[in-house]
N, C-alpha and C positions, 0 to 999 in steps of 0.2 A: 158770700155765704159766711154766716157767723160762725166762730169757733164753738164747737161742742165741748162740754166739760168733761166727757169721758173718752176713753181710748176704745175704739172699735175692736171686737174680738177677731183674731186671725186664726183660721183653721188650716195651717199648712199641710197637715197630715192628709186631709181629704183632697186637697186641690194639686197635690204634687205626687200622688201615687202612680207608680209604673209597674205593671205586671212583666216578669221576665220569663213567664212559662213557656212562650213561644220563641224566645231568644235562645241563642247558644248557651250551653250550660255554663253558669258562673258560680264561683264558691267564694266564701269568706272564711277567715281564721285560718290562712295558709302558712303563716309563720311558725317556726319550730317552737317559739316562745308564746304561742297563743293560749289564751285562757279556756279555749274550747277546741273540740275536734273540728275539722273542716265541715262547713254546713253548705248545702246548696242554696243559692239566693232565689227565692220564688218572686219577690217583689221589692221595690225600694220606695221610700219616700223621705221627705225633709220634714223636720218638725221643730217648733219653736219650744226650746226648753226653759228659758227664763228670759225676763226683761227687767232692768233695774236702772234707777237714776241715782247716782251717787257721786258726790264731789264736783258737782256742777256738769256732770256729763251722762248722757244716756248711753246705756250698753245692753246688748243682748247676746244670747247664746243659743245656737241652733245645732241640729244633729242630722247627719245622714243615717237613716235606720234602714234595715233589712227585715224581711219576714221569711221564714222557712218552714215548710211542712214538718221538718224533723223537730221543730221547737214549738209545735202547735200554732204556727203563725203569729207568735207573739213578737211585738217590735224589740228588735236589738240594735242599738246604736253602735255604729263602727267608726264614725267620725264625729267629732264636735268642733264647732267653729264659730267665730263672730262674723259680723256683717260684711267684712272685707274679703272673705274668702270665695264666695260662690262664682264671682265674675272671672277671676283668673283661673279657678279650677275648670269651669266649663271651657273656657278657651283652651287650656292646656289639654283637656280630654278630646275636644274636637280636633285640635292641631295633631295630637299623637295619632288619633285614629285615621284621619285623612291623609296624613303624610307618611304614615307607617315608619316614623321615626320616634325614638324615645324622646321624652320631654321631661326635663328636670325642673321642678317648680320650687323655688326657694321661698321660705316662709319667714318674713320679717316679723320678729317678736315685738310684744309691746314694750314701749320704752319707759312706762310710767311705774313699773314695779316688776320684780323678778317672779311674782306668783300669778301674773297675768298673761295668759297665753292666747294666741290667735287661733290655732288649730291643735287638736290632740286626737289620738287614736285609741280606740277601746278594744282593740284586737289583742294586744299583748298585756293589757293592764287597765286600771281605772284612771284613764286620762293621761296618757303619756304624751307630752309635748313633742311636736314635730318640727324639725329643722328644715326637712326638704322632702318632697314627694317625687317619686319617679313613675312616670306613666309610660309603660312598655307595651307597644301594640304587637299583637300576634294575629294570626289568620282570622280568628273569630271573636277574641276578647282583647281587652286592655287590661294588663296587670298593673295594680296600684301598690307600690312599695314604698316603706318609709326609709330615708337614707340619713344616716348619722356619720359625722366625720369623727375618726378615730386615728389620731397621729397623722401620717401622710396619706392614708387611705380612706375609703368609704365602706361603711357597712350597711347593707340593705336587707330589710325585713319584709318579705311578701305579706300583704295585708288582705286584699281581696281583688276580684275581677269584676269588669263591666262588659257588656256586649259592645261589639264594633260595628254593629249593623247600622244601616241608615235609618231604619225605624227607630232604634233606640236613641241614636244621636239626636234626631228630631224631637222625640219625646223629652230627652234630657235637656236639651236646649230651652225647650218650652217651660219646663218646671223651674230651671234655674232662673230664667227670666222673671217669672211670676213669683218666685220666692224672693229673689233679690229686691224686686219692687215693693213686696209686701213688707220685708224687714226694714227697708229704707223708709217706707211711709210710717211704720210703727215708731222709728226712732224720731222722725219729724214730729209725730204726734206727742211722743214723750217729752220732747224739748218744748213743744208749744205748751203742753199742760204745766210743765215746770215753770215757764216764764209767766203764765197766768197766775199760778199760786204765789210766786215771788212778788207780782204786782199787787196782789190782793193783800199780802202780808205787809207790804211797805205803805199801803194806803192808810 
């Protein structure tokens, strides 16, 4: 199959929607430093926020969004991340939920510049970089918190909850797989298009 000159449109929001209305009640904006009062989560989805090719490298940025009836079902981002995040986060969520043991997910930051982050949270501000996520399972939900190291101890801020039911874990595993494949295919398309343009420029 010949290379196509354009990049196909990806609509992650439509293909990764999960309704939580029949799941145990979950809430977001649980930190005392949250920018909003706690809100019930009626649904979640993943969305592609941006895609760019710069300095010889394709990169993209996606978001985990929630919708709530208290905010007229408008999308609200709670996490932002690059293409490396979904696989380990899905594994961490499934392991925490199925083993009933807390899981600490360390986030290795981008080494090419201090202003480039792999994961941020929008619960306590406009894109606060994360060092570590803690996934703590309870009877019906998994609490996701941000952990920061201060001195000899750790400080944790509760961010949001996700259901711990079999139905939700299956659904989340599906959307994580679909989104991960979509994002990586997009990166491959961007790299291919950049190579094609460079070849044309050099000819």
